[in-house]
C-alpha positions in Angstrom: 0.0 0.0 0.0 1.2 3.5 -0.7 3.5 2.4 -3.5 1.7 1.7 -6.8 2.7 -1.3 -8.9 5.7 -0.6 -11.0 6.9 2.3 -8.9 9.8 2.3 -6.4 10.0 4.0 -3.1 12.4 6.9 -2.9 15.7 5.9 -1.2 15.9 6.9 2.4 19.4 8.4 2.0 21.0 9.8 -1.1 24.4 8.4 -2.2 26.0 11.7 -1.5 25.3 11.2 2.2 26.0 7.5 2.2 28.9 6.1 4.1 28.5 2.3 4.2 28.5 0.4 7.5 28.8 3.5 9.7 26.8 4.0 12.8 25.9 7.1 14.8 26.1 5.1 18.0 29.2 5.8 20.1 30.9 2.5 20.7 34.1 1.7 22.4 35.9 3.9 19.9 39.5 4.8 20.5 40.9 8.2 19.5 43.9 8.4 17.2 45.9 9.8 20.1 45.0 6.7 22.1 46.7 4.6 19.4 49.7 7.0 19.1 50.6 6.5 22.7 51.1 2.7 22.5 54.7 1.6 23.2 54.4 -2.2 22.9 52.2 -3.7 20.3 52.5 -7.5 19.6 51.9 -8.9 16.2 50.2 -11.9 17.6 50.4 -15.5 16.3 47.3 -17.3 15.2 47.3 -20.9 16.5 45.6 -23.8 14.7 43.8 -27.1 15.5 45.0 -30.3 13.9 42.5 -29.8 11.1 43.8 -26.3 10.4 41.0 -24.3 11.9 41.7 -21.6 14.5 42.5 -22.9 18.0 40.7 -20.2 19.9 41.4 -21.6 23.3 45.2 -21.4 22.6 44.7 -17.9 21.0 42.8 -16.6 24.0 45.6 -17.9 26.3 48.2 -16.1 24.1 46.2 -12.8 24.3 45.9 -13.1 28.1 49.6 -13.7 28.3 50.2 -10.5 26.3 47.9 -8.5 28.6 49.7 -9.8 31.7 53.1 -9.2 30.1 52.3 -5.5 29.6 51.6 -5.4 25.8 49.2 -2.5 25.1 48.0 -3.5 21.7 47.8 -6.5 19.4 47.9 -6.7 15.6 45.3 -9.4 14.6 45.9 -11.2 11.3 49.1 -9.4 10.4 52.0 -11.1 8.7 52.9 -12.8 12.0 49.3 -13.9 12.5 49.1 -15.2 8.9 46.2 -13.0 7.8 47.3 -13.7 4.2 46.4 -17.4 4.8 42.9 -16.5 6.1 39.6 -16.1 4.3 38.2 -12.6 5.0 35.4 -14.4 6.9 38.0 -15.9 9.3 39.9 -12.7 9.4 37.0 -10.5 10.5 35.7 -13.2 12.9 39.1 -13.2 14.6 39.2 -9.4 14.9 35.6 -9.4 16.3 36.4 -12.3 18.7 39.5 -10.4 20.0 37.5 -7.2 20.6 34.6 -9.1 22.2 36.8 -11.0 24.7 39.7 -8.6 25.3 38.9 -5.1 23.9 38.5 -3.6 27.3 42.0 -4.6 28.3 44.1 -4.2 25.1 43.9 -2.2 21.9 42.9 -4.4 19.0 44.4 -3.4 15.7 43.1 -5.3 12.7 45.2 -5.9 9.7 42.6 -5.1 7.0 45.1 -4.0 4.3 45.2 -5.5 0.9 46.8 -4.9 -2.5 43.2 -4.3 -3.8 41.8 -1.0 -2.7 38.2 -2.5 -3.0 39.2 -5.3 -0.6 41.0 -3.0 1.8 37.9 -0.7 2.0 35.5 -3.5 2.5 37.6 -5.3 5.2 38.2 -2.1 7.0 34.5 -1.2 7.1 33.9 -4.7 8.6 36.7 -4.5 11.0 35.5 -1.2 12.5 31.9 -2.5 12.5 33.0 -5.4 14.7 34.8 -3.0 17.0 38.5 -2.9 16.2 40.3 0.1 17.6 42.5 0.8 14.6 43.4 -0.6 11.2 46.9 -1.6 9.9 47.4 -0.9 6.2 50.2 -2.1 4.0 50.9 -0.5 0.6 49.6 -2.5 -2.4 52.1 -5.3 -3.1 52.8 -7.4 -6.2 50.5 -5.2 -8.4 52.6 -2.2 -7.4 51.3 1.3 -8.1 52.6 4.9 -8.5 53.2 7.4 -5.8 49.9 9.0 -6.6 48.2 5.6 -6.5 49.7 5.0 -3.1 48.3 8.2 -1.8 44.9 7.6 -3.4 44.8 4.0 -1.9 45.4 5.2 1.6 43.0 8.1 1.3 40.2 5.6 0.7 40.7 3.9 4.1 41.9 6.8 6.3 38.4 8.3 6.9 37.1 5.1 8.6 39.1 5.2 11.8 42.6 5.3 13.4 45.1 3.9 10.9 48.7 2.7 11.1 50.5 2.5 7.7 52.9 -0.3 7.4 56.1 0.1 5.3 57.9 -3.2 4.7 59.6 -3.1 1.3 61.2 -6.5 1.8 57.7 -8.0 1.5 55.9 -5.6 -0.7 58.9 -4.9 -3.0 58.0 -1.2 -2.9 59.1 1.4 -0.4 56.6 4.0 0.8 58.6 7.1 0.4 58.4 10.0 2.9 56.5 12.3 0.6 53.6 9.8 0.7 53.5 9.7 4.5 53.9 13.5 4.7 50.9 13.9 2.3 48.8 11.7 4.5 49.9 13.1 7.9 47.3 15.9 7.8 44.5 13.2 8.2 43.1 13.2 11.7 42.9 9.4 11.6 46.6 8.9 10.6 48.0 7.4 13.8 51.5 6.7 12.4 53.8 4.3 10.6 55.2 0.9 11.3 58.5 1.4 9.7 61.0 -1.4 8.7 63.5 0.6 6.6 65.8 1.6 9.5 66.9 4.3 11.9 67.5 7.1 9.5 64.0 6.8 8.1 62.6 6.7 11.7 64.4 9.9 12.5 63.3 11.6 9.3 59.7 11.1 10.5 60.1 11.7 14.2 61.8 15.0 13.5 58.6 16.0 11.7 56.4 14.9 14.7 55.1 11.8 12.9 54.5 8.8 15.2 56.7 5.8 14.4 56.8 2.2 15.6 59.9 0.1 14.7 58.9 -2.9 12.7 62.3 -4.6 13.4 62.8 -6.2 16.8 66.6 -6.1 16.5 66.5 -2.3 15.9 63.7 -1.3 18.2 65.7 -0.5 21.3 67.9 2.0 19.4 64.9 3.3 17.4 63.0 4.0 20.6 65.8 5.6 22.7 68.1 7.1 20.1 65.9 8.0 17.1 62.6 9.0 18.7 60.3 6.0 17.8 57.3 5.7 20.1 57.7 2.0 20.4 57.7 -1.3 18.6 55.3 -3.6 16.8 57.0 -6.8 17.8 57.2 -10.5 17.0 59.6 -11.3 19.9 57.0 -10.1 22.4 54.9 -13.2 21.5 57.7 -15.1 23.4 59.0 -12.6 26.0 56.4 -9.9 26.5 57.7 -8.8 29.9 61.3 -8.3 28.6 60.1 -6.4 25.5 57.9 -4.2 27.8 61.1 -3.4 29.8 63.0 -2.6 26.6 60.3 -0.1 25.5 59.4 1.5 28.9 62.4 1.5 31.2 64.9 3.6 29.4 68.1 2.7 27.6 69.2 -0.8 28.5 72.0 -2.0 26.1 72.6 -5.1 28.3 69.0 -6.4 28.0 69.0 -5.5 24.3 72.2 -7.5 23.8 70.8 -10.4 25.8 67.7 -10.5 23.5 69.5 -10.1 20.1 70.3 -13.9 19.7 66.6 -14.6 20.1 65.6 -11.9 17.6 68.2 -13.1 15.1 67.0 -16.7 15.5 63.4 -15.6 15.0 64.2 -14.2 11.6 66.7 -16.8 10.3 63.9 -17.8 7.9 61.0 -15.6 6.9 58.6 -14.7 9.7 56.5 -16.4 11.1 58.4 -19.7 10.6 60.7 -19.2 13.6 57.9 -17.9 15.9 55.6 -20.8 15.0 58.3 -23.3 15.7 59.2 -21.6 19.0 55.7 -21.4 20.3 55.2 -25.1 19.5 58.5 -26.0 21.3 57.2 -24.1 24.4 54.0 -26.1 24.3 51.7 -23.1 24.1 50.4 -23.9 20.6 49.9 -27.1 18.8 52.7 -27.9 16.3 50.3 -27.3 13.4 51.5 -25.2 10.3 49.3 -23.9 7.5 51.4 -24.4 4.4 53.4 -22.9 2.8 55.0 -22.5 6.2 57.1 -25.5 7.6 59.0 -25.7 10.9 62.6 -24.8 11.3 65.0 -27.8 11.0 66.2 -29.8 14.0 69.5 -28.0 14.5 67.6 -24.7 14.8 65.1 -26.2 17.3 68.1 -27.4 19.4 69.5 -23.9 19.2 66.2 -22.4 20.4 66.3 -24.6 23.6 69.8 -23.2 24.3 68.5 -19.6 23.7 65.7 -20.2 26.2 68.2 -21.4 28.8 70.5 -18.4 28.2 67.7 -15.8 28.6 65.9 -17.8 31.4 62.8 -20.0 30.9 60.9 -17.9 33.4 60.9 -15.0 30.9 59.2 -16.9 28.2 55.4 -17.6 27.8 53.9 -20.9 28.9 54.7 -23.3 31.7 56.3 -26.3 30.1 60.0 -26.8 29.5 61.2 -26.0 26.0 61.2 -29.2 23.9 63.2 -29.9 20.7 60.4 -31.9 19.2 60.7 -34.5 16.4 60.1 -33.8 12.8 57.1 -36.2 13.0 55.5 -34.0 15.7 54.6 -31.3 13.2 51.4 -31.3 11.3 51.4 -29.5 7.9 48.0 -28.5 6.5 47.2 -27.5 3.0 43.4 -27.7 3.1 41.4 -26.1 5.9 
């Protein structure tokens, strides 16, 4: 009634006013400044069940350990968390689960970046809709673009909420040059940059008042205390959150940094997260299940890890069990899940 056959009701909102998946309700939103202040953010591992699905019980334990160890934020589904091996359904579910269970105690930063702007926009809408506090965005990889294309890509996602841009040329094969970051720094949602290029680039930005997190564990101490970085987005803090907290909060500590360097070097002897996955399985805090194409570190590296744990002190590592070497046959490799 009221609409005659063959006629259509006028749309309730015009396209000009339409921002998809936005709500006027004030949720547990975090300001960009609330993200900028974080010193220790853990790029958290995603553990698996023997059939390759998420092991949420182990995951929840990992997040609780991070909270207790002093981490202030987690990257969900980043490189370390193997977001690139997830369907978007899995990815958004894990972000929502993390917010739902832990969002009051730790900042949840969803890796919703993509080399497709369309995918990045859609995933970021969904991530903020399920309550994430900030988004992590990498520059488009493989199908690389121009400087103007980089700026345009990031401009599409920045209006949605607090955003960390991630520069890791060793993975994307394209550096995000300073003019791009400087062009985006006027956006109120631009929280800062996870920077993997090195100290001089860190200093270039911090001199301009742009917030930087070191993306390299082995450089983070000096980036923080000598070059002005706010903190680190860390892989090593999956294993030793308390020590990484000390490294970021308690002033220069060359001795502690030196003590941790063998662990950091070991973690990256093969592409991340191969080392971390192996280490967490050896510590008994995740099942020794790998989604291919990742496979565990070889036996001699696993033996070396047990020695590293002894040198740093087992009490500083996550979990309760003694570090085990594990046999090759203990590991499960999954190609379908």
